[in-house]
C-alpha positions in Angstrom: 188.1 9.9 -47.2 185.7 13.3 -48.7 187.4 16.7 -49.6 186.7 19.6 -51.8 189.6 18.5 -54.7 186.1 18.6 -57.0 185.8 22.0 -56.6 189.4 23.0 -56.8 190.0 23.2 -52.9 192.8 21.6 -52.1 195.8 21.6 -49.3 193.1 22.8 -46.7 193.3 22.2 -43.0 190.2 21.0 -42.0 187.2 20.8 -43.7 184.0 20.0 -41.4 181.2 18.4 -43.5 177.4 18.8 -42.6 178.0 19.7 -38.7 174.8 20.4 -36.1 173.8 23.3 -35.1 175.1 22.5 -31.6 178.4 21.8 -32.8 178.6 24.2 -35.3 178.1 27.3 -32.5 181.3 25.5 -30.3 183.0 26.6 -33.3 182.2 29.7 -33.9 182.7 30.7 -30.2 186.2 28.4 -30.0 187.0 31.2 -32.5 185.4 34.3 -31.5 183.0 35.0 -34.1 180.2 35.1 -32.2 179.3 35.9 -28.7 176.2 33.8 -27.3 173.5 35.5 -25.3 170.7 35.3 -23.1 168.0 32.6 -23.9 170.9 31.1 -26.7 171.6 33.0 -30.0 174.5 33.6 -32.0 175.0 37.4 -32.6 177.6 38.0 -35.1 178.9 41.1 -36.7 179.2 41.8 -40.6 181.5 43.6 -40.3 181.3 47.4 -42.7 178.7 45.1 -45.1 175.6 45.1 -42.9 173.3 44.7 -45.9 173.3 42.8 -49.5 175.8 44.6 -52.1 174.0 44.5 -55.2 176.5 46.5 -57.1 179.1 44.2 -56.7 176.9 41.8 -58.2 177.8 40.5 -61.4 177.1 37.3 -63.5 179.6 35.6 -65.8 179.4 35.9 -69.3 179.5 33.1 -71.5 178.2 31.5 -74.6 175.8 28.8 -73.1 173.4 31.3 -71.6 174.1 35.0 -72.1 171.9 34.8 -74.7 168.7 34.1 -71.4 169.7 36.8 -69.2 168.6 40.6 -68.5 171.9 42.4 -69.0 171.8 45.5 -67.6 172.4 47.8 -63.8 170.6 44.7 -61.9 172.9 42.4 -63.9 175.9 42.9 -64.8 178.3 41.1 -66.7 181.8 39.8 -65.3 184.2 38.0 -67.8 184.6 34.3 -67.7 188.7 34.7 -67.7 188.9 37.5 -64.8 187.0 35.5 -63.0 189.3 32.2 -63.5 192.0 34.7 -62.0 190.4 35.4 -59.2 189.2 32.3 -58.2 192.5 30.7 -58.2 193.5 33.2 -56.0 190.4 32.7 -53.7 191.2 28.9 -53.9 195.2 30.2 -52.5 193.7 31.7 -50.1 191.8 29.1 -48.5 195.0 26.6 -48.4 195.6 26.2 -45.0 192.6 26.5 -43.5 189.5 25.4 -41.6 186.3 25.0 -43.6 182.7 24.8 -43.3 180.3 22.8 -45.4 176.9 21.8 -45.7 175.1 19.7 -48.5 171.2 20.6 -48.1 168.7 21.8 -50.9 166.5 24.3 -51.8 162.5 24.0 -52.7 160.2 22.1 -51.0 158.7 20.5 -53.9 160.7 17.4 -54.6 159.8 18.1 -58.7 161.8 21.3 -58.5 164.5 20.7 -55.6 168.0 21.5 -55.8 171.0 19.6 -54.4 173.8 22.8 -53.6 176.0 22.7 -51.8 177.6 25.3 -49.3 181.7 25.9 -48.1 182.1 29.0 -45.8 185.0 30.3 -44.0 183.0 31.1 -41.2 180.9 27.7 -38.1 178.4 30.8 -37.9 177.0 31.2 -41.7 177.2 27.7 -42.3 174.5 27.6 -39.6 173.1 30.3 -41.5 172.9 27.5 -44.3 170.9 25.3 -42.2 168.6 28.1 -40.9 167.7 29.0 -44.1 168.5 25.9 -46.7 166.9 22.3 -46.6 168.9 20.0 -44.6 169.2 16.1 -45.0 169.4 14.3 -42.2 169.7 10.4 -43.7 173.6 9.8 -43.9 173.8 7.8 -46.4 172.8 10.4 -48.8 174.8 12.5 -47.5 178.0 10.4 -48.0 176.9 10.1 -51.6 175.1 13.6 -52.0 175.8 15.6 -55.1 175.3 19.4 -55.4 173.8 21.4 -59.0 175.2 24.4 -56.8 177.8 25.2 -55.2 178.1 28.6 -52.9 182.0 29.0 -51.8 181.8 31.5 -49.5 185.0 33.4 -47.8 184.2 36.9 -46.2 188.5 37.1 -45.3 189.2 37.3 -48.9 188.9 40.3 -51.1 189.4 41.2 -54.2 191.8 43.8 -56.1 189.4 45.9 -58.2 192.1 47.1 -60.8 193.3 43.9 -61.2 190.2 41.6 -60.5 187.3 43.6 -62.8 185.6 44.4 -59.5 183.7 47.5 -57.8 185.1 47.2 -55.1 186.8 44.6 -52.2 183.3 42.7 -52.6 182.4 40.7 -55.0 179.4 38.1 -55.5 180.4 36.1 -58.7 177.4 34.1 -60.4 178.9 31.5 -62.9 175.6 29.5 -64.0 178.6 27.7 -66.5 180.3 26.2 -63.4 177.0 26.0 -61.2 178.7 28.4 -58.8 179.0 31.3 -56.8 182.0 33.2 -55.7 181.3 35.5 -52.5 183.9 37.8 -51.0 184.9 41.0 -49.2 181.6 40.7 -47.4 181.0 39.0 -43.7 176.8 39.2 -45.0 175.0 35.5 -45.3 172.1 37.1 -46.4 174.6 37.2 -50.0 174.4 33.7 -49.5 170.5 33.2 -49.7 170.0 36.0 -52.5 173.1 34.5 -54.9 170.9 31.0 -54.6 167.3 32.8 -55.3 168.7 34.3 -58.1 169.7 30.8 -59.3 166.3 29.3 -58.4 165.1 32.7 -60.9 166.9 31.8 -63.6 166.5 27.5 -63.8 162.5 27.6 -62.8 161.2 30.1 -65.3 162.7 27.3 -68.0 160.5 24.5 -66.7 157.6 26.8 -66.7 157.6 27.5 -63.1 156.8 31.1 -61.4 160.0 32.2 -59.4 158.7 35.1 -56.7 160.1 36.8 -54.3 156.9 36.5 -52.1 155.4 35.3 -48.5 152.5 33.2 -48.8 149.9 31.9 -46.4 147.2 29.0 -46.5 143.6 29.3 -44.3 140.9 26.8 -43.5 143.1 24.3 -46.0 145.8 24.3 -47.9 143.3 25.0 -50.9 143.0 28.2 -49.7 146.6 29.6 -50.5 147.2 33.9 -50.6 150.5 34.7 -51.9 151.8 38.6 -50.9 154.3 40.5 -53.0 156.1 43.5 -51.5 159.3 45.6 -51.1 161.0 46.9 -48.0 158.1 48.6 -46.0 154.4 48.1 -47.5 153.8 45.2 -45.0 154.1 42.4 -46.5 155.7 40.4 -43.4 153.3 42.5 -41.0 150.1 40.8 -43.4 151.0 37.6 -44.3 152.0 36.7 -40.2 148.5 36.2 -39.5 147.3 34.1 -36.5 143.9 32.3 -37.9 146.9 31.7 -41.1 149.4 29.0 -41.1 152.6 30.2 -43.1 153.9 28.6 -45.5 157.6 30.8 -46.1 158.2 34.7 -45.6 160.2 35.4 -48.7 160.3 33.2 -51.5 158.2 30.6 -53.5 157.2 28.9 -56.7 154.4 28.7 -58.0 154.7 25.1 -61.1 151.2 23.1 -61.9 151.2 21.4 -58.9 150.2 24.4 -56.6 153.2 27.4 -54.7 156.2 25.5 -52.7 158.5 27.4 -50.2 162.1 27.9 -51.6 163.9 28.0 -47.9 163.2 26.1 -44.9 164.0 29.3 -42.6 163.5 33.2 -41.8 165.4 36.6 -42.4 163.8 39.3 -40.7 164.7 42.8 -39.8 164.4 42.6 -35.7 164.9 46.5 -35.9 162.5 47.9 -32.9 160.5 44.3 -32.3 158.7 44.3 -29.5 156.9 41.6 -28.4 153.2 43.0 -27.9 153.5 43.4 -32.5 155.0 40.9 -33.3 155.5 38.0 -30.3 156.3 35.5 -32.1 159.1 36.8 -34.0 160.6 38.5 -30.9 160.8 34.8 -29.4 162.9 33.5 -32.2 165.3 36.2 -30.5 165.4 34.3 -27.5 165.5 30.8 -28.9 168.9 28.2 -29.9 169.5 28.2 -33.0 168.6 31.5 -33.8 171.8 33.7 -36.2 171.4 37.4 -35.3 173.3 39.2 -37.3 174.4 43.2 -36.2 172.5 43.0 -33.3 173.4 44.7 -29.8 174.6 42.7 -27.0 176.0 44.1 -23.5 178.8 42.0 -23.2 179.0 41.5 -19.7 174.6 40.5 -19.1 174.6 39.1 -22.4 171.2 40.8 -23.4 170.7 41.8 -26.5 169.3 45.6 -27.1 167.2 45.1 -30.6 165.8 48.7 -30.4 169.2 49.6 -31.0 170.5 50.4 -34.4 174.8 51.0 -33.4 175.2 49.0 -35.8 172.9 49.3 -39.1 168.7 49.1 -39.1 169.1 46.4 -41.2 169.5 44.2 -38.3 168.4 41.0 -38.4 167.4 37.1 -37.2 168.1 34.2 -39.0 165.8 31.1 -37.5 164.6 27.6 -38.5 161.1 28.2 -39.6 160.1 25.4 -36.9 160.4 28.6 -34.7 156.9 30.5 -36.5 154.4 27.9 -34.4 151.7 28.9 -37.3 153.8 27.5 -39.8 153.6 24.2 -42.7 157.2 22.8 -41.9 155.9 21.1 -45.3 156.0 24.0 -47.8 154.1 23.3 -49.8 150.5 24.2 -50.6 147.8 24.3 -53.4 147.3 27.2 -56.0 147.0 30.5 -55.2 143.1 31.8 -55.1 144.2 35.6 -54.0 147.1 37.5 -54.8 148.1 40.8 -52.7 150.3 43.1 -55.0 151.1 46.0 -51.6 152.4 49.4 -52.4 152.7 52.6 -49.5 152.1 55.1 -51.8 153.7 58.4 -50.6 151.9 60.8 -52.9 148.8 59.4 -52.0 146.9 58.8 -54.7 146.2 54.8 -55.4 143.0 53.5 -53.6 143.6 51.7 -50.4 142.3 48.9 -52.5 141.6 48.0 -55.3 141.2 44.7 -58.0 143.6 43.7 -60.8 142.8 42.3 -64.2 145.2 39.7 -65.2 146.8 42.0 -67.5 146.4 44.5 -64.9 148.3 42.1 -62.6 150.9 42.0 -64.5 151.3 45.2 -65.9 151.5 45.7 -61.9 154.1 43.1 -61.5 156.4 44.8 -64.4 156.0 48.0 -62.0 156.7 46.8 -58.6 156.2 50.4 -57.4 156.0 51.6 -54.1 157.1 54.9 -52.7 160.0 55.8 -50.1 159.3 59.3 -47.9 161.4 61.6 -47.0 163.7 60.5 -43.7 164.6 56.9 -45.3 167.8 58.2 -47.0 169.9 61.1 -46.9 168.9 63.4 -49.8 165.3 62.7 -49.4 162.8 65.4 -48.8 159.9 64.6 -50.9 158.0 61.2 -51.9 159.8 59.3 -53.9 158.5 56.6 -56.9 160.4 53.0 -56.5 159.9 50.9 -59.0 162.0 47.3 -58.7 160.5 45.5 -61.0 158.5 41.7 -60.5 158.9 43.4 -56.5 162.3 41.9 -56.1 163.8 43.5 -59.6 168.3 42.8 -58.2 167.3 39.2 -58.8 166.4 38.4 -61.1 168.2 37.3 -63.6 165.8 36.8 -66.6 163.6 39.5 -69.2 161.3 40.8 -66.6 158.6 39.9 -68.9 159.0 35.9 -68.9 157.9 36.2 -65.1 155.3 38.6 -66.2 153.5 36.3 -68.6 153.8 33.3 -66.6 151.7 34.6 -63.9 149.4 35.7 -66.2 149.1 32.7 -67.5 148.6 31.0 -64.1 145.9 33.7 -62.8 144.2 32.2 -65.6 144.6 28.9 -65.4 144.2 28.0 -62.0 141.6 31.8 -61.5 143.3 33.3 -58.9 142.1 37.3 -58.4 144.7 39.8 -58.0 144.3 42.8 -54.9 146.3 46.0 -55.3 146.7 47.3 -51.8 147.4 50.9 -50.5 149.9 50.5 -47.3 150.4 54.6 -47.8 148.6 57.7 -46.7 146.2 59.0 -47.5 144.1 62.3 -47.9 147.8 63.7 -49.1 150.7 63.2 -49.5 153.6 62.1 -46.9 153.5 65.0 -44.8 150.1 66.4 -45.7 147.5 63.3 -45.6 147.9 60.0 -42.5 148.9 56.4 -43.2 146.2 54.1 -43.6 145.2 52.8 -40.4 146.7 48.9 -40.4 142.8 47.6 -38.8 141.4 48.9 -42.4 144.5 47.5 -44.3 143.4 44.5 -42.6 140.1 44.6 -43.2 140.6 44.8 -47.1 142.8 41.5 -46.8 140.2 39.7 -44.5 137.8 40.6 -47.2 139.8 39.8 -50.4 141.4 36.7 -49.3 137.5 35.5 -48.2 135.9 36.8 -51.3 134.1 39.5 -50.0 135.5 41.9 -52.3 134.3 39.7 -55.2 130.5 40.5 -53.9 130.6 44.1 -53.8 130.2 46.6 -57.2 133.1 48.7 -58.5 133.8 51.6 -60.4 137.1 52.9 -61.9 139.4 55.0 -61.3 139.6 57.6 -64.2 143.3 58.1 -64.3 144.7 54.8 -63.3 141.8 52.4 -64.5 141.9 50.6 -61.3 138.2 48.9 -59.9 137.5 50.7 -56.9 135.2 48.7 -54.2 132.5 51.2 -52.6 132.7 49.3 -49.9 134.2 46.8 -47.2 133.4 45.6 -44.1 135.2 47.6 -41.3 136.0 50.0 -43.6 135.0 53.6 -43.6 132.8 54.0 -47.1 134.8 57.7 -47.7 138.8 56.6 -47.7 138.5 54.2 -50.7 138.0 57.0 -53.1 141.5 59.2 -53.0 140.0 61.5 -54.6 137.5 61.7 -51.7 140.0 62.2 -49.3 141.5 65.5 -50.4 141.0 69.2 -49.9 142.0 70.4 -52.6 140.9 67.8 -55.6 142.9 69.7 -58.4 145.9 69.5 -55.5 145.1 65.2 -56.0 144.7 65.7 -59.9 147.8 67.2 -60.4 149.5 64.6 -58.2 147.3 61.6 -59.7 148.6 62.9 -63.0 152.0 63.4 -61.9 152.6 59.5 -60.6 150.9 58.1 -63.7 153.3 60.0 -65.9 156.2 59.1 -63.5 154.7 54.8 -64.2 154.5 55.5 -68.1 157.9 56.3 -68.3 159.3 53.7 -65.8 157.2 51.0 -67.9 158.8 52.8 -71.0 161.5 49.1 -70.6 159.4 47.2 -71.1 156.5 47.9 -73.8 158.4 46.4 -76.7 157.8 42.5 -75.1 154.5 43.7 -73.5 151.3 42.5 -75.1 148.7 45.3 -76.5 146.3 43.4 -73.2 149.4 44.2 -71.1 150.3 47.8 -72.3 146.7 48.9 -72.4 146.5 48.3 -68.4 149.3 51.5 -67.9 147.2 55.0 -66.9 146.4 57.6 -68.4 149.0 59.9 -70.4 
């Protein structure tokens, strides 16, 4: 009889191993942890935590890995003794409870695939694991499954900060020596997904694989691959969901010497104000069995959902298997990227809408991970605010960012990939003065990059940012390609550009010592 004794979990009631999605639906509904909505999705609430809690995430600082971790604001150190003490309380809490287990994998490429075990207190969290990770369907393999990393998720168990050394009652603790993640005090399912992403970001670069927070697709064949980096609000999901191309994955990938591979088997999309006209494929997933809808409003009588409602949060989410997307590759693997797109939404209005990057410039902007927040997006923001998230995913990068940047530069050079910076933000002035670059223009620029058309046009160098700006793009007015020309007050543009350049330089100081002279030279003019 299978047990969880190897994980130190004993005296539980019933352990439900590798249940199917319908069976897990029955448990979730029987335990009143979700509502069955019209057309079949399961609607759930995550309590007060309706998003990730990065300030409650820690890595256990122990001798075997402490020299590799990029310690600081992102990767906070946690005491091993405090971890053991909290873990004992957690396992005591689990005694007498029913638990749900999914044995699955992360990584579509078998060469780099990691078997993981997800142990959850909630049945719908197990459905989430089935959606997001790669399922094992062979019964014999499941019977002999040996996980290399384990997630124990118990949202009903809360920490005591004074006693446990946490910041709050919520905690996400990564322990690379014990090869496990403990999650408590929060029911937000994304913590499981991103914790395992952090695990892959720790192990894969040590094997020469670049782990990336990006979407990926391919065109004519699996050798026509593009990857899209970008922070929230830059258009990553919209621009990578191209009906003329095949989706590899929407969020997490690895780039090995064999090509690109998806880490996951599902998607975790924001669905606030989603419409069938603008995002028909994602919209359709909100009306199907197997989809988990987090914090989406629902009419308790008609069981119809309201995707326009932000009653609980702006961060409403849908978790669904990638097979729900018509233009998706279920295998999750493809060749080497031919094109790398780095997206930014520059609310200062000074970056060109499209620019070609040298490998060194690509490494610089990869390390910078720039976009800008605009007024109204968060309390207290009254003017554009620069945001830098290294590698376009700082909260999940366990190693020094220069490790990832070096791998990016090496692979770009070895596999002859072209990189472009595309600004989906403002033109003709900053937010509040200028206007946002029109989506059809951005799509035309992305298409030109993917088809190689930008390799055939003349380029000129931006005097402040050093970027190589094309002088023409089919379907795009030539006058918007040079951002300075779109400003009525050229002196105001110069001042704003110098202001943003100074922000880039200030942010990059943390990487300068480890960066090569060529990468440092890719910085804007000081």
